[in-house]
C-alpha positions as CSV (number, residue, x, y, z in Angstrom):
1,M,-38.6,-45.6,-25.6
2,K,-38.3,-43.0,-22.8
3,E,-39.1,-39.6,-21.9
4,Y,-40.6,-37.5,-19.2
5,A,-44.1,-36.1,-19.3
6,P,-45.4,-33.1,-17.5
7,R,-48.8,-31.5,-17.9
8,R,-48.9,-29.0,-20.7
9,W,-46.8,-30.3,-23.4
10,R,-44.0,-27.8,-23.3
11,L,-42.6,-28.6,-19.9
12,A,-43.4,-32.0,-21.0
13,A,-41.3,-31.8,-24.0
14,A,-38.5,-30.4,-22.2
15,L,-38.4,-32.3,-19.1
16,A,-39.0,-35.4,-20.9
17,S,-36.2,-34.9,-23.3
18,V,-33.4,-34.6,-20.9
19,L,-33.2,-35.5,-17.5
20,A,-32.0,-36.7,-14.3
21,V,-28.3,-37.2,-13.6
22,G,-27.2,-34.4,-15.5
23,G,-29.4,-34.7,-18.4
24,V,-28.9,-33.8,-22.0
25,L,-31.3,-33.3,-24.8
26,A,-33.1,-36.3,-26.1
27,G,-32.8,-36.8,-29.7
28,C,-31.3,-39.8,-31.3
29,S,-32.4,-40.5,-34.8
30,S,-33.6,-44.1,-34.8
31,S,-36.4,-45.6,-32.7
32,S,-34.5,-48.7,-31.6
33,T,-35.7,-50.0,-28.2
34,S,-33.8,-51.8,-25.5
35,S,-35.3,-53.6,-22.5
36,S,-34.5,-54.8,-19.0
37,S,-36.7,-56.8,-16.7
38,S,-37.3,-56.6,-12.9
39,G,-39.5,-59.2,-11.3
40,G,-41.9,-58.1,-8.6
41,A,-41.9,-60.2,-5.2
42,P,-39.7,-33.2,-15.1
43,A,-38.2,-13.9,-22.8
44,T,-40.5,-16.1,-25.0
45,S,-40.8,-19.7,-25.4
46,S,-40.6,-21.3,-28.8
47,G,-41.1,-24.6,-30.5
48,A,-44.3,-26.0,-28.9
49,P,-47.7,-25.3,-30.2
50,A,-49.5,-22.7,-28.1
51,T,-52.2,-24.0,-25.9
52,S,-55.5,-22.4,-25.6
53,A,-55.7,-19.8,-22.8
54,S,-59.2,-20.9,-21.9
55,S,-59.6,-24.3,-20.4
56,G,-62.9,-25.7,-19.0
57,G,-64.5,-24.5,-15.9
58,G,-62.9,-21.0,-15.6
59,G,-64.6,-18.3,-13.6
60,A,-64.1,-14.6,-13.5
61,S,-61.3,-13.2,-11.3
62,D,-60.0,-9.7,-10.6
63,T,-56.2,-9.6,-11.1
64,S,-56.0,-6.8,-8.5
65,S,-56.3,-9.4,-5.8
66,C,-52.7,-10.5,-6.5
67,G,-51.4,-7.4,-4.5
68,S,-52.0,-5.7,-1.2
69,K,-53.1,-2.3,-2.7
70,P,-55.4,-2.9,-5.7
71,G,-54.7,-0.4,-8.5
72,V,-51.8,1.3,-6.7
73,A,-48.4,0.9,-8.5
74,A,-45.5,0.1,-6.2
75,T,-42.9,2.9,-6.2
76,G,-40.4,1.8,-3.5
77,T,-36.9,0.4,-3.9
78,P,-37.0,-2.7,-6.2
79,I,-36.5,-6.2,-4.8
80,N,-34.2,-8.0,-7.2
81,L,-34.9,-11.6,-8.0
82,G,-33.5,-13.8,-10.8
83,T,-33.9,-17.1,-12.6
84,I,-32.0,-19.4,-15.0
85,N,-34.0,-21.3,-17.7
86,T,-32.9,-23.6,-20.4
87,Q,-33.8,-22.2,-23.9
88,Q,-32.6,-24.0,-27.0
89,P,-34.1,-25.7,-30.0
90,G,-36.5,-28.4,-28.8
91,T,-36.2,-27.6,-25.2
92,D,-37.6,-24.3,-23.9
93,F,-38.6,-23.7,-20.3
94,T,-38.9,-19.9,-20.4
95,D,-42.7,-20.0,-20.1
96,I,-42.1,-20.7,-16.5
97,A,-40.0,-17.6,-16.0
98,N,-42.4,-15.6,-18.2
99,M,-45.3,-16.6,-16.1
100,A,-43.5,-15.7,-12.9
101,Q,-42.7,-12.3,-14.5
102,A,-46.5,-11.9,-15.3
103,Y,-47.3,-12.6,-11.7
104,F,-44.7,-10.1,-10.5
105,N,-46.0,-7.5,-12.9
106,C,-49.5,-8.0,-11.4
107,V,-48.1,-7.6,-7.9
108,N,-46.1,-4.4,-9.0
109,A,-49.3,-2.9,-10.4
110,N,-51.2,-3.6,-7.2
111,G,-49.1,-2.4,-4.3
112,G,-46.0,-4.5,-4.7
113,V,-44.5,-6.2,-1.7
114,N,-44.8,-3.7,1.2
115,G,-44.7,-1.0,-1.4
116,H,-41.6,-2.4,-3.2
117,P,-41.8,-3.6,-6.8
118,I,-40.1,-6.8,-7.8
119,K,-37.4,-6.6,-10.5
120,Y,-37.0,-10.0,-12.2
121,S,-33.9,-10.8,-14.2
122,I,-34.2,-13.8,-16.5
123,Q,-31.1,-15.6,-17.7
124,T,-31.2,-18.3,-20.4
125,E,-28.8,-21.1,-21.2
126,K,-28.2,-23.9,-23.7
127,T,-27.0,-26.7,-21.5
128,D,-23.5,-25.4,-21.4
129,P,-22.1,-25.9,-17.9
130,A,-19.8,-22.8,-18.2
131,Q,-22.7,-20.6,-19.3
132,I,-24.9,-21.9,-16.5
133,A,-22.2,-21.1,-13.9
134,S,-21.7,-17.7,-15.5
135,D,-25.4,-17.0,-15.5
136,A,-25.5,-17.6,-11.7
137,K,-22.6,-15.2,-11.2
138,Q,-24.3,-12.5,-13.4
139,L,-27.4,-12.7,-11.4
140,V,-25.5,-12.3,-8.1
141,Q,-22.7,-10.0,-9.0
142,G,-24.2,-8.1,-11.9
143,D,-27.9,-7.9,-11.2
144,H,-27.5,-8.0,-7.4
145,V,-30.4,-10.4,-6.9
146,V,-31.4,-11.3,-3.3
147,G,-33.3,-14.4,-4.3
148,I,-33.6,-17.0,-7.0
149,V,-37.1,-18.0,-8.1
150,G,-38.3,-20.1,-11.1
151,N,-35.1,-21.9,-12.1
152,T,-35.9,-24.6,-14.7
153,S,-32.9,-26.0,-16.4
154,I,-31.6,-29.4,-17.5
155,L,-28.3,-28.9,-15.7
156,E,-28.6,-25.9,-13.4
157,C,-29.1,-27.8,-10.2
158,T,-26.2,-30.0,-10.9
159,I,-23.9,-27.1,-11.8
160,N,-24.9,-24.4,-9.4
161,H,-26.2,-26.0,-6.2
162,K,-22.9,-25.7,-4.3
163,Y,-22.7,-22.0,-5.4
164,W,-26.1,-21.3,-3.9
165,E,-25.3,-23.2,-0.8
166,G,-22.1,-21.2,-0.3
167,L,-24.1,-17.9,-0.6
168,G,-26.9,-19.0,1.6
169,I,-29.4,-18.8,-1.2
170,Y,-32.5,-21.0,-1.1
171,V,-33.9,-21.6,-4.6
172,I,-37.6,-22.0,-5.4
173,D,-37.6,-23.9,-8.6
174,S,-39.0,-26.5,-11.1
175,G,-36.7,-29.5,-10.9
176,I,-35.2,-31.6,-13.6
177,A,-31.7,-32.9,-12.5
178,P,-31.6,-35.1,-9.4
179,E,-29.8,-32.5,-7.4
180,C,-32.9,-30.3,-7.5
181,W,-34.4,-32.7,-4.9
182,S,-31.4,-34.2,-3.2
183,T,-29.6,-31.1,-2.0
184,P,-30.4,-28.6,0.8
185,N,-30.8,-25.3,-1.0
186,T,-33.4,-26.1,-3.7
187,A,-37.1,-26.9,-3.3
188,P,-39.0,-27.7,-6.5
189,V,-42.8,-27.1,-6.8
190,N,-43.0,-30.1,-9.2
191,M,-42.2,-33.8,-9.0
192,G,-40.0,-34.3,-12.0
193,P,-39.8,-37.4,-14.2
194,R,-38.9,-40.0,-11.5
195,Y,-41.6,-39.2,-9.0
196,S,-44.2,-38.5,-11.7
197,S,-43.5,-41.9,-13.2
198,D,-43.8,-43.4,-9.7
199,G,-47.3,-42.0,-9.5
200,A,-48.3,-43.4,-12.9
201,V,-47.0,-46.8,-12.0
202,Q,-48.6,-46.7,-8.6
203,Y,-52.0,-46.0,-10.1
204,M,-51.6,-48.9,-12.5
205,I,-50.9,-51.2,-9.6
206,S,-54.1,-49.9,-7.9
207,L,-56.0,-51.2,-11.0
208,K,-54.7,-54.7,-10.2
209,V,-52.6,-55.2,-13.3
210,D,-50.4,-58.2,-13.3
211,K,-47.4,-56.8,-15.2
212,I,-46.1,-53.3,-16.2
213,A,-44.2,-52.4,-19.4
214,F,-42.5,-49.0,-18.6
215,D,-41.0,-47.1,-21.5
216,Q,-39.0,-43.9,-21.7
217,S,-36.8,-42.0,-24.2
218,N,-33.2,-43.1,-24.5
219,V,-31.5,-40.2,-22.8
220,P,-29.0,-39.9,-19.9
221,G,-30.7,-40.5,-16.6
222,T,-32.9,-43.4,-17.6
223,D,-31.6,-45.7,-14.8
224,Y,-32.2,-43.0,-12.2
225,I,-35.8,-42.4,-13.4
226,A,-36.6,-46.1,-13.7
227,A,-35.3,-46.9,-10.3
228,G,-38.4,-45.4,-8.6
229,P,-41.0,-47.3,-10.7
230,K,-39.0,-50.5,-10.3
231,A,-38.9,-50.2,-6.5
232,I,-42.7,-49.4,-6.3
233,A,-43.6,-52.4,-8.6
234,A,-41.3,-54.7,-6.6
235,A,-42.9,-53.7,-3.3
236,A,-46.3,-54.7,-4.8
237,N,-45.0,-57.9,-6.3
238,V,-45.8,-56.8,-9.8
239,P,-43.3,-57.6,-12.5
240,I,-42.0,-54.6,-14.4
241,Q,-40.1,-54.6,-17.7
242,T,-38.3,-51.4,-18.6
243,F,-37.6,-50.1,-22.1
244,T,-35.8,-47.1,-23.6
245,T,-36.6,-45.8,-27.1
246,N,-34.6,-43.4,-29.2
247,V,-36.4,-40.2,-30.0
248,P,-37.8,-38.9,-32.2
249,I,-39.6,-42.2,-32.7
250,Q,-39.4,-43.5,-36.2
251,S,-41.4,-46.7,-36.0
252,A,-44.2,-46.1,-33.5
253,N,-46.1,-49.2,-34.7
254,S,-43.3,-51.5,-33.6
255,V,-42.9,-49.7,-30.3
256,A,-46.6,-50.0,-29.5
257,L,-46.6,-53.7,-30.5
258,Q,-43.6,-54.5,-28.3
259,L,-45.0,-52.8,-25.3
260,V,-48.5,-54.3,-25.6
261,Q,-47.0,-57.7,-26.0
262,A,-44.7,-57.2,-23.0
263,A,-47.5,-56.1,-20.8
264,G,-50.0,-58.7,-21.7
265,K,-53.8,-58.8,-21.5
266,N,-54.1,-58.0,-17.8
267,G,-51.0,-55.7,-17.8
268,A,-50.4,-52.0,-18.2
269,V,-48.1,-49.9,-20.4
270,V,-46.6,-46.8,-18.8
271,L,-45.0,-44.0,-20.9
272,N,-42.5,-41.3,-19.8
273,F,-42.3,-39.2,-23.0
274,T,-43.1,-35.7,-24.1
275,P,-46.6,-35.4,-25.4
276,P,-45.7,-35.5,-29.1
277,E,-43.6,-38.7,-28.7
278,A,-46.2,-40.3,-26.4
279,L,-48.8,-39.5,-28.9
280,K,-47.0,-41.4,-31.6
281,I,-47.1,-44.5,-29.5
282,L,-50.7,-44.1,-28.5
283,Q,-52.0,-43.3,-32.0
284,A,-50.1,-46.3,-33.3
285,A,-51.8,-48.5,-30.8
286,A,-55.2,-47.1,-31.8
287,K,-54.4,-47.5,-35.5
288,L,-53.5,-51.1,-34.9
289,H,-56.5,-51.6,-32.7
290,I,-54.4,-53.0,-29.9
291,Q,-55.1,-50.3,-27.2
292,N,-57.5,-52.7,-25.6
293,N,-55.1,-55.6,-25.6
294,V,-53.9,-54.4,-22.2
295,K,-55.9,-53.5,-19.1
296,A,-54.7,-49.9,-18.9
297,W,-52.2,-47.3,-20.2
298,G,-50.4,-44.8,-17.9
299,C,-48.2,-41.8,-18.5
300,S,-46.1,-39.4,-16.5
301,T,-47.1,-35.7,-16.2
302,P,-46.3,-34.3,-19.7
303,C,-49.2,-36.3,-21.1
304,D,-51.6,-34.2,-19.0
305,T,-52.4,-31.8,-21.8
306,D,-55.5,-31.2,-24.0
307,F,-53.2,-31.2,-27.0
308,L,-52.9,-35.0,-26.4
309,A,-56.4,-35.6,-25.3
310,S,-57.8,-33.9,-28.3
311,A,-55.5,-35.6,-30.8
312,L,-56.5,-39.0,-29.4
313,G,-60.2,-38.6,-30.0
314,T,-62.1,-41.1,-27.8
315,A,-59.8,-44.1,-28.3
316,F,-58.2,-43.7,-24.8
317,D,-61.1,-42.1,-22.8
318,N,-61.0,-43.7,-19.4
319,K,-58.3,-46.1,-20.7
320,L,-55.2,-43.8,-20.3
321,F,-54.4,-42.6,-16.8
322,V,-51.9,-39.7,-16.4
323,N,-50.0,-38.4,-13.4
324,A,-50.7,-34.7,-12.8
325,E,-48.3,-32.8,-10.6
326,L,-50.6,-29.8,-10.1
327,T,-54.3,-29.1,-10.1
328,P,-55.6,-29.8,-13.6
329,A,-56.9,-26.6,-15.1
330,D,-59.7,-28.5,-17.0
331,G,-62.9,-28.6,-14.9
332,T,-61.3,-26.6,-12.0
333,N,-63.1,-23.4,-10.8
334,T,-61.3,-22.2,-7.7
335,P,-60.2,-18.7,-6.7
336,T,-56.6,-19.7,-7.3
337,M,-57.2,-21.2,-10.7
338,N,-59.3,-18.2,-11.8
339,L,-56.6,-15.8,-10.6
340,Y,-54.0,-17.8,-12.5
341,R,-56.1,-17.6,-15.7
342,A,-56.8,-13.9,-15.2
343,I,-53.1,-13.0,-14.7
344,L,-52.1,-15.1,-17.7
345,K,-54.7,-13.3,-19.8
346,Q,-53.8,-9.8,-18.7
347,Y,-50.0,-10.0,-18.1
348,G,-48.9,-13.2,-19.8
349,S,-48.5,-12.2,-23.4
350,N,-45.0,-13.8,-23.4
351,V,-46.3,-17.1,-22.2
352,S,-46.6,-18.8,-25.5
353,G,-47.8,-22.1,-24.2
354,G,-50.8,-20.7,-22.5
355,I,-52.5,-22.7,-19.8
356,G,-50.5,-25.7,-18.7
357,S,-47.9,-27.1,-16.4
358,F,-45.1,-24.6,-17.4
359,S,-47.2,-21.5,-16.6
360,Q,-48.7,-23.1,-13.5
361,F,-45.2,-23.8,-12.2
362,G,-44.2,-20.2,-12.7
363,F,-47.4,-18.9,-11.0
364,V,-46.9,-21.1,-8.0
365,E,-43.2,-20.2,-7.7
366,A,-43.9,-16.5,-7.9
367,R,-46.7,-16.7,-5.5
368,L,-44.6,-18.5,-2.9
369,A,-41.9,-15.9,-3.3
370,V,-44.3,-13.0,-2.8
371,Q,-45.8,-14.6,0.3
372,A,-42.3,-15.1,1.8
373,L,-41.2,-11.6,0.9
374,S,-44.2,-10.1,2.6
375,T,-43.0,-11.4,5.9
376,V,-39.6,-9.7,5.7
377,Q,-39.1,-7.0,8.4
378,G,-36.5,-4.3,7.4
379,D,-34.3,-4.4,4.4
380,Y,-34.5,-7.0,1.6
381,T,-31.1,-8.6,1.7
382,V,-29.8,-12.0,0.7
383,A,-30.0,-13.1,4.3
384,S,-33.5,-11.8,5.1
385,V,-35.1,-12.9,1.8
386,N,-33.6,-16.4,1.9
387,A,-34.5,-16.8,5.6
388,A,-38.1,-16.0,4.5
389,F,-38.0,-18.5,1.6
390,K,-36.6,-21.2,3.9
391,A,-39.3,-20.5,6.5
392,L,-42.2,-21.2,4.2
393,K,-44.3,-23.9,5.9
394,D,-47.6,-25.5,5.1
395,V,-48.4,-22.9,2.5
396,E,-51.6,-23.4,0.5
397,T,-50.6,-22.9,-3.2
398,G,-54.1,-23.8,-4.5
399,M,-52.4,-26.0,-7.1
400,N,-50.7,-28.8,-5.2
401,C,-52.3,-31.7,-3.5
402,G,-50.4,-30.9,-0.3
403,K,-49.3,-27.7,1.4
404,F,-45.8,-26.5,0.5
405,T,-43.0,-26.5,3.0
406,Y,-39.3,-25.5,2.4
407,G,-37.7,-26.1,5.7
408,D,-34.2,-26.9,6.9
409,Y,-33.7,-30.3,5.3
410,P,-30.8,-31.9,3.5
411,M,-33.1,-32.7,0.6
412,H,-36.5,-31.4,-0.6
413,I,-39.4,-33.3,-2.3
414,P,-42.2,-31.0,-1.1
415,N,-44.5,-32.1,-3.9
416,N,-45.0,-35.8,-3.3
417,A,-48.7,-36.4,-3.9
418,D,-50.4,-36.2,-7.3
419,Y,-53.7,-36.2,-9.2
420,T,-54.7,-38.8,-11.8
421,V,-56.4,-37.5,-14.9
422,T,-57.8,-39.3,-18.0
423,P,-58.8,-38.0,-21.4
424,T,-62.5,-37.2,-21.6
425,K,-64.0,-35.6,-24.8
426,G,-60.8,-33.8,-25.6
427,Q,-59.9,-32.6,-22.1
428,M,-57.9,-34.1,-19.3
429,L,-60.1,-34.5,-16.3
430,V,-59.5,-35.8,-12.8
431,V,-60.6,-39.4,-12.5
432,P,-63.8,-39.3,-10.5
433,G,-63.3,-40.3,-6.9
434,S,-59.5,-40.6,-7.3
435,G,-58.5,-37.7,-5.0
436,C,-54.8,-37.3,-4.3
437,L,-52.3,-40.2,-4.4
438,S,-49.3,-40.0,-2.1
439,I,-46.2,-41.3,-3.8
440,S,-45.2,-44.5,-2.2
441,T,-42.3,-44.7,0.3
442,A,-41.3,-47.9,-1.6
443,D,-39.2,-45.4,-3.6
444,P,-36.3,-45.0,-1.3
445,Q,-35.9,-41.3,-2.0
446,I,-39.5,-40.6,-1.1
447,A,-39.0,-42.7,2.0
448,Q,-35.9,-40.7,3.0
449,Y,-37.8,-37.3,2.5
450,V,-40.9,-38.4,4.4
451,N,-38.8,-39.7,7.3
452,L,-37.3,-36.2,7.5
453,A,-40.3,-34.0,6.8
454,G,-43.4,-36.1,7.1
455,R,-46.3,-35.9,4.7
456,A,-47.7,-32.4,4.0
457,P,-51.3,-31.6,5.1
458,A,-53.8,-31.5,2.3
459,D,-54.2,-28.2,0.5
460,T,-58.0,-27.7,0.8
461,T,-57.9,-24.7,-1.6
462,S,-56.9,-27.1,-4.4
463,L,-58.3,-30.5,-5.0
464,G,-56.1,-32.0,-2.2
465,S,-58.5,-33.5,0.2
């Protein structure tokens, strides 16, 4: 029973299905479950249903504010940027690149970057290492890009990180494979499955549960993902039992029963699945009337979607608590969120998933890139552009709990604090009074990064305070 869950179900579905140490697609046929115990002392997208492009709390915003000269099209020499996204049946991350393209189109229509338009080359791949390596060379040698923005791929960080390092290219991306966080030339705007699961487990512990049953889809990388939650639970002296389940799930009733039984009356069940698979388990629990046989349910980021909240009805209102890596769109009325909605509406016709984590990631990545590019003096070269990317420090993205810093570090986990949301009348809303939760340094990788870079200041333009 395992999988990774980001906010809108598409990044969810993808990240969830494949992850970590190299990751491949999730997708065994049966729903057999295995368990281990540890005592306490994650072009056009396809596949996922499109999400509504109007989520609660939106205010009006003028897209012209994305650029420095409203209404004036950029006519200078183009700045070439590129990206690599996984796109294959069941796993499609291209909404991220398509949203970044939408942001760049907005910038190009409103002055560009110092008068220069951005030309964005999107490469897609099907988890073929040779193709992924070829895509990188095409971007550099064929498209002559000077920066890489928006990479979101099951294997790309694993395959290409040494290539980027050799060229002095500093990637701004959405991470999936472990190397996206553990190497010097990639800085994801998201948490990914391990740290998102950390946040979900951590919130369960704050509710004073006495045991945790943690389940994820049975795909490569489950040990890597589970290591974080197990370390956090152990530090709090809360026993945790970990499970993996083959997906697509065939017998959700038996999975739900097993997890509820393992957690116990004062325990918690935490899921790391794509929304459709997590929904199977949650609906099974509701159908069997056992959702209240545990103290609480938790989920990593992919469950943070109105698709799931609506499908559940009220059965899990204020009972299910979900990690959210970026500011939840529901109930958020800030200048950044309104600009995001406006750009999505005007320029995002290729963003099939609408409002959600995928498109939010692309928005943040593109915005960071534009901010960095605007500081470049002189020609836009690989050296000047990547020096600007690397120099990003304490940037207010308006969507992260903390400010974003790239920096000169051997590893990068710049997003290490999250929101907690709960289904409420068909929407995912921030738990009242919860604020931002810093991922615990009980996870040794978080501890290593915090020792290097410290904790980011709160982003007061978001909900991070």
